[in-house]
C-alpha positions as CSV (number, residue, x, y, z in Angstrom):
1,M,0.3,32.5,11.1
2,T,1.3,35.1,8.5
3,T,3.1,38.3,9.2
4,I,3.1,41.3,6.8
5,V,5.3,44.3,7.4
6,L,3.7,47.5,6.2
7,V,5.7,50.7,6.0
8,E,3.2,53.5,5.5
9,Q,3.2,57.3,5.9
10,D,-0.6,57.5,6.1
11,L,-1.2,56.6,9.8
12,G,-4.9,56.3,9.3
13,R,-4.5,53.8,6.5
14,A,-1.9,51.8,8.5
15,M,-4.1,51.7,11.6
16,N,-7.1,50.4,9.5
17,V,-5.2,47.2,8.8
18,A,-2.7,46.8,11.6
19,S,-3.1,44.5,14.5
20,R,0.2,45.7,16.1
21,V,2.2,48.9,15.9
22,I,6.0,48.9,16.0
23,C,7.6,52.3,15.7
24,M,11.4,52.7,15.2
25,L,13.6,55.7,15.8
26,E,17.2,55.7,14.8
27,G,17.3,52.0,14.5
28,R,15.7,51.3,17.9
29,V,12.2,50.1,18.7
30,V,10.5,52.9,20.7
31,L,6.9,51.7,20.6
32,D,5.6,48.1,20.3
33,R,2.0,47.6,21.2
34,P,-1.3,46.2,19.9
35,A,-2.9,48.7,17.5
36,A,-6.1,48.7,19.5
37,G,-4.4,50.0,22.6
38,V,-2.3,52.8,21.1
39,T,-3.4,56.3,20.2
40,R,-2.4,58.5,17.2
41,D,-0.7,60.9,19.7
42,E,1.4,58.1,21.2
43,I,2.5,57.0,17.8
44,T,3.4,60.6,16.7
45,K,5.4,61.2,19.9
46,A,7.3,57.9,19.4
47,Y,7.9,58.6,15.8
48,F,9.4,62.0,16.6
49,G,11.2,60.8,19.7
50,L,9.2,63.0,22.0
51,H,8.3,60.4,24.7
52,H,11.7,58.8,24.5
53,R,13.5,62.1,25.2
54,A,11.2,62.9,28.0
55,D,12.0,59.5,29.6
56,E,15.7,60.1,29.2
57,D,15.4,63.6,30.7
58,R,13.6,62.1,33.8
59,S,16.2,59.4,34.3
60,A,19.0,61.9,34.1
61,S,17.5,64.0,36.9
């Protein structure tokens, strides 16, 4: 098996070749899923920390 790490700003281009999506925020993995099961919106939220902050807000309540 061969692994290639692709760092790409063009999400469409990355999704065309990716089998797995791993998104990091501030040095932590916030999204790690097969590419076929993740949406552009989920990736965008993970990239900007939106879903992560919402999870923290819910756990603080």
